[in-house]
N, C-alpha and C positions, 0 to 999 in steps of 0.2 A: 670653667668646666673641670672637671679633676680628670689628671694625666698620671700616666703611670710614668715615674722613673725608669728609662731605659736600663735592662741589661749592660749595652755596650758602654752608657754613658756612667754608669757606676765603675765596671771594671776600668776605664780608660782614667776614672777620678782615682782610681785607688793604686794605679801604677805597679801592679804586680805582675811580674813576667810567670808564664807558664813554666818556664823551666826552673825558676824559683821554688815554685810551689811543690814540683813534681820532686824535687830534690828533697825538700823538706817533709814531705810524707814517706820518701823513702828512707830517710833519716829517722823519722820517729818510730815508724814501724819496726826497725831493725832493734831499737833499744827499749821497746816498750813490753809488757806483758802481751804474749802472743795472742791469749785466750780473748783479749779484750779488744785489742788495736792492731791486728794483722790486716784484716779486710776494711778499714776505716780509709775514706776518701776525703778531702776537704770540703767542708760545705760552707758555700757562700750566702751571706744573709740575702732578705728578701729584698728586692728592690724598691719595694714601696709604692705609694701613690701621692703625689703631688696634690695640696701643698703639706698635706700632712704625714710626713713620712716618720717621723717620730716619736707617735703617739700622744699623750697626756698623760698628766701626772698631778698630784697635790699633795701637800706636806703642811707641818709645824699647825696642828690644829689647835684654834682656840674656842672657846664657848659661842662665839660670835662669826668666826669666821675661819678661814682654809685658805692657804695659798694655793692657787690653781695656775698650772704649768703647759705650755706646749710650746714646739719649734715648726715654725712655718718656711718651708722650701717655695719662692714664690716662682722660681724658674730651676731648670735643671742645671744652669752654673750656679745657683748659690746654696753650693753644698755647702755643710759646716765645715768652718775655718775658710772659707774662700775670700770673704771680704766682702763679696759681691751681692748684687740683686737689690731690687726697688724695696722700696717701703710699702707696709702693707696694712691696712686698716683691719683689724680682726674683732669681730662680735664674738663675747662670750655670753652666755646664760647658766644660769644654776636654776634647777627644777627639783622639784620635790617626788617626781617620779621618773622611773626610767625610759620612759617614751618623750620626755620634756615636754609635756603638754601643761603641766603646772610649773610654770616659769615664776620663782619668785625674785630674781635678781638679773639684770643684764647691764651690759655697756660695752665700750669698745675702748680698745690698745693698739697703739702700732708698734708693729714688728720692723726692726730696721738692722741693717748688717751690722751697724755698731755694737749690739747686742747679739751677733750672731743669728739674728731675727727667731731670738728666743724671747717669750713675754713671761709676765708672771702677774698674776691679778689677785688683788687680797678684798674679797667682797664683802665686807661688814655688814652687820643686820640680820645673820642668819640666827636660827634657832640653837641652842646649846644640846649635845648629846642628839644630835638627829643624823639619818643618813640623808644626803643631797646628792643629786645628779648635774654633771655639767657637760657642757662642750664649747666648742669655739667653732667659728663660720668663716669663712673669706670668700666672698662673691656667692653667697648659697650653698657654698659646698661645708659640709659640716666634720668636723673631726668624730673619731670616735666617742662614743659617749664615757664620761667616766664615772665612778662612784667612788665619794667620799663622806668623812662626818665629822662632824665637832666636836669640841671635848666636852666634857659635862660642865654645868656650870660652877661656878667656885663655891656656891652654896650647897650644892647638891651632894648628895652620900652615896655611891654608888656602889651597890654592895659585891660587884666583880668586874674585873676589866682584864682583857687578855690583850698580850703585846705581842707581834712575832719580833725576831731578833737575826739578824744574819749580817754577814760580812765576807770580805774577800771574794770576789768574782773576778775570774780570770778567763778571758774572752776565749785564749787559744789553747788552755788546757781542757776544758770542757763545757758541756752544752748546762743551759740554765735552768734544769728542771725543777729545781728547788723554787724559783720564782713562779713558775705554773702552780705549785702546789700553792704556795702562798694566796694566788690570785683564786685558785678554786675555795681556801677556805674563808677567805674575805667574804666572798658571794655567798658562802651558806652561814656567815654571821659567827663562825670560830675565831675570827682574829677581828679587834678594835682597830686597832693602829699599829703600824712598822716601826721599828728601831732599827736603822742602818749606822754600823759602828765602823766602816771606813775600808778601803780599798776596793772602792767602787769600779775605776780603773786601774790597770797596770801601765806603766809607765816604759817598759821594756820594749826593745826590738823584737821583730819576729823570730821567734824559734829560739829566744835566748832564755824563756822561764814558761816551758808549757806541757811539764809532766809528761804524761804518756801521750800528747798531743804532739803538735796542732791538730786541733779537728776544723779549725778556720782561721784566718789568719786576720793579723791586726794591720790597722789603716788608721797612720802612716804606717809603713814597715820599719822603720827606724825609730831610735827612741826619742819621744818627744820631750822638747824641751821649750818649743816658742808657744805664743796665745794659738797661733793658726795650729799647731799640733794637737794640743789639748784640745781644742774644740772639736779638731778632726774625730780624734780617738772617742771622745764622747758621743759625736754623732755615729760613729761606728756602733758601737755599744746598744744605742738607743733604737738601732734597727732590729733588735733579736725580739720576736714576739712575744718570748716568755716574759723578758723585764718589761715590756711595754704593758702586758696583763698585769703584772704585779704592781706597776705604779698608778694603773686605772683602776684596781679595786678597792683601793683603801689608802688612806693619807700614810706617809713616811716620815720621820722625824730624822734626819741623819747628820752624820759628823764624817770631818775625812780623817785618815791614819796618814800614812807616809806614802802609799803607790798612788794617789791623786796629784802628788807631786814628784818625788824621788825615793829612793829607798832608804830607809833609816834617817829620815832628813829631824833636823832640829833647829832651833832659831836661827842658826849662822851657816847653815850647808845641810849635806847629806853623804851619806857613804857613797853612792855612786854618782856625785855630781864633782865633774872634774873642770874648775873654772878657767884652765889651760886652754881646753878644748870644747867647753860647754858654755862657756861666757859667765857673766855677772850672776851668782846665786840669787840676789835679789829679783832681779829680771825673771828668772826662770819662775821663782817662787809667787812673785805677781802676777804671771801669766796663767800660774796653775789655779791660783784662786780666782782669777776673774772669771775663767772658763768653769769651773765647780759652780759659782755663784749664777753664772748665767745657766746652766743646763740643770742646777738642781732645784727642786720645790722648796727653798728655804726663804724666809721671811729677814734672815739675819743681813748685814752688811760686811764684804770683805774686811780682813785686816789690814790689807793694802791701802783700803780709803777709809781708813781711821775706824773702822768697826770691828766686831769679833763674832766668830761664829759660835763661841759657849752661849750657852741660853737654857733658861728653865721652862717648862709648861705645866701645869697642874690639871688634873683630871678629878675635880671636884675636892673632897676631903680625902679620897683614896689614896692616890697618888700623885707625889711631883716628881716630874721626869727631868733631872739635869743631865745634859750634854756636856761633856767636857771636852775640851781642844787640847789634845795630850802632844801636839807636835808643834805648834806654832811660836811658843814662848819657853819653850824646856831647854837645859843647859845641854851642852854636847855629851853625846854616851862617854863614859869613862872606859878606859881601857879595862878589859876583864881582872879585876880584883875586888873580891868582898867587900875590903876594907875601903877601897876607894868608893865603891857602891853606897857606904853607909856615912860618907861626910856629911855632915852638917852643910846646910846652906845650898846643897843641889837641889835644882826646883824641876820637876815635870812641869807644872801648872805655871810659872811664872807669877811674881807677887800679886798683881792685880788679880788674874783669875782666883788665886789661892784664897785672897781675902774675899771676893765676890763668891767663891764655894762655900767657905767655913759660915759666910753671912746666910746662906740659903739652908745650910743644914741647920742652922742654928734658930732661924726663925720658919721653918716650914711647920706648917698646920695640918699636913697628911699624915695619914696611917704608915704611908710606904714613901721611903726616900728610894728613888730609882736613880741611879749614875750610870750614866752610858759612858763607856769605858772603851777605848780603843783598845789598849795592850792589858795583858794580864796583871790582876793587881794583887794576888795571892801571891806569896812566895813559891819560887819553884825550884827547888834543892835537888842537886846528884845525891848527895849523902846528907844524912840528918845526923848531925854531930853529937845532938844532946841524949841522942837514945842510947850512948854506949858510955859508962862511966869514966874511959881514957878520954874519947874524943870530946866527952862535954868539959873538958879541962882545955883543950886546945880551943873551943871555944870562948870559954871564959878569958882566956890570954888575948884572944883577938879584939872583943867586946862583946859586951854582956847582950847586944842585940842581935847577933848573928846567930842564926839556929842552924845553919847549913851552910852548904856552897851552892850559892844561885848561879843559874846556868846563862840568863840573858840580860845585860844590862840595858838592853833597850824598854826592857817591862820594867815595873815599877820596883823590881829589885835593884836596878841601879840607881833609884833615889828614895832610899830606904827612910832616910830620917822625915823626908817630906808624908812618906805613907803611915810613918808612926803618928805625925800629927794629926794627920786625917781619921786615922782610927779612933783617937781621943776625942775629937771632934764629935762622929759618929757614934761613940760609947755615951757621950753627953747627952746625946741628942734622945728623946722619947720616942722618935720614930724608927719603924724599920728601915733596915739596908738591904738593897739587894743591887749589887753589881751587874751589868748587864755588858759582857765585854764580847771583842771580835780578836783579830789580828792571827791569831796562834794557827788558825788553820785546822784544829781538833779540839775535840769534844771537853769539855771539864766541869767540875761542880767543886766548889771549896765551902768550906765555911772561915769564916775570917773572925779569929778571937784575938782577946788579949788575956794573955795567962790564960786560966779556965773559962771566962766569961765570953759566949759567942756575942759577938757584935753586928755581923752581917754574914751574907752570903753571897758568893760569885756563881753566875751561869756563863757559862763560855761556849759558844757556838761554832760549830764546824764550819769550814768554809764551803760557800756556794761552788765554787769549781777549783781554786787555787791548789797546787800541788800540796800535796801531807808526807806523811813518811812513808808510805809504801812506794809512793813516786819517786820520793828522792832516794828510798833503794832498790827500786826498779823491781817491787815485788807484787806477789797479789796483795790484795787487801784481807787482813785477817792472819796475816803470816807469822812466823814463830816468832820472828824476831820482834816484830810491833808487839804481839801479845807478851812476851817475857818484858818488854820495855815496859809496858802499861803495870805489871807487878811490882817492879823496880819503884817505877815513879809514885807506886801510891804506897810503898813502904817508907820512901824517902820523903814522904811529903804527907804526914798524918791529917793536915786539915783536907787533904784530896779524897771525895768520896765518887768521884766518877771522871774517868779519863778514857778515851778512844783515839786511835792515832791515825787511821786510814780512811774514814767516811768523809762523806760530802752532804751539804745538807744545810738546815738551819734549826732553829727551835723557837718556842715561844713561852711565855709563862702567864700563867692565870693567877690573879691577885683576888683574894680576898683579906676581909678584916683579920683573920687568923694565920694564914699561911700562902706561901707562893708556890704553887704546881709546876713545875719544869719539865719539860718535854722535849726530847730531840729527835729530829727528823732527818733520816737520811735515803738519799739517792740509791735506787739501786745499781745504776751505772753512769758514770757521769759522763761517760763517753758515747752514749747512744741520745740524740734528742727524744723528748718525751717519756725518759724512762719513770717508772713509777717511783713514787717517795711515799714511805713508810715510817711511823713511829717506831723507834727502836729502844730507847730507853726512857724514862721518867722517875723522877725525885720530888719530894715535898720539904721545903723548906719552912719550919716553926720559929719563929724568934723566941732566944732564949734556948731552945733546945737544939737547935743546929739541923742539918740537912739529915733525913731519914728518906727509906725506901718507900 
């Protein structure tokens, strides 16, 4: 029988004191924009209903299959990260209709505490380019019904496809209205597939990184470092109704960035991981990876288990989507120094992934190479040295490859030699290339060129809710400082066709044979649940010509 997870039980599990919550609200209200946050109170997530507290999801679509996901909560004690609870036999069904009358596939799977009671089903034998509906059942109780879609057949020639693109969802700093809009557009047929580019969760302690919030509190309240911690944080996120709706509306294709583990992580550590107080980096990384693969609808296998997250999916002959893992294998970020950033041999991808990626680029038969890219690919310069005859001499003295002063060595700027090699590979490929990028919490559009030749374009989505420039400066959105900074950035970066520093939301791209139509959507007020989401900007990339309005 379906049972509610009691509010008392949820609060007890959270371990959050009323006094702590009150102090956090007071401190956030005093620091934030008074027109937006002075009346905010903390919002608790819905309690949910057993056994399907965390919704359903699908991902990694193939022409004949798609991963189906859910999490079972068999008892009130078997909360995410608890490690307790009985094993449960779960039935699953895939149907051609939303009422689940025309069932085309069914089977059973076991949910156990060893995998935090998460389940993944890969129901091969489906038809390509087809919308299906699915659900899970435990003792006759049904999960919410999810909607998904298989990829076009390898031999198909779709004329058009639309991919949603999102990243950077911080639980404490705002509500997930962007996800609600994604669900609406998917159900109306405006979005085919969803690409998520990392920072699905944030690892910080409560109140440490919440912008104008917190509007709701992390669980657990401390910085997460253990397997139980990461599982619990994912469970907290997946109680959000808008996130559940977006997962249930269309298949997601995901990759991690840094906050699924720890800020600015690299192969051997992270900026905010201290082995003296937080233990082994390898143990923390392994725990984070395991929780990620348990809670996300992915077909890949964890690198900690001799697998990898980087992978490629094809959508007929129109698009090949290559998801790159830019954290697991990268060299440590260099101290800020443009010359150090340019050193040969510094790798973002690692040798094995780099060779695999070049093979994909060289052999792709698709019209478009889409590159799922968790950090900005285009150069981001504070000063464009080559625009002035005097400073151009400085650039030549440093190295012929430096065209400016890069801001952030955690982005591709810090691995510039490998970026140049990748640009050369894309230049040699007949396919059109488009980078789909997250991480930076702000909106951008770039042309990627070699000399005068346009090689690719880059579309960067704003954050779902993670803090951006106005929140960092404690100013209203659209303030004079942000607008001036946007002008300076465009002047210093001639390849930049769009930048907006203050808004939250997501974007989508519609591909045809000739062009990519890019759209940026913004949440009116990320601090208000149910806020409207509106299209704010649109550009078109035409290969060979560049980005045009």
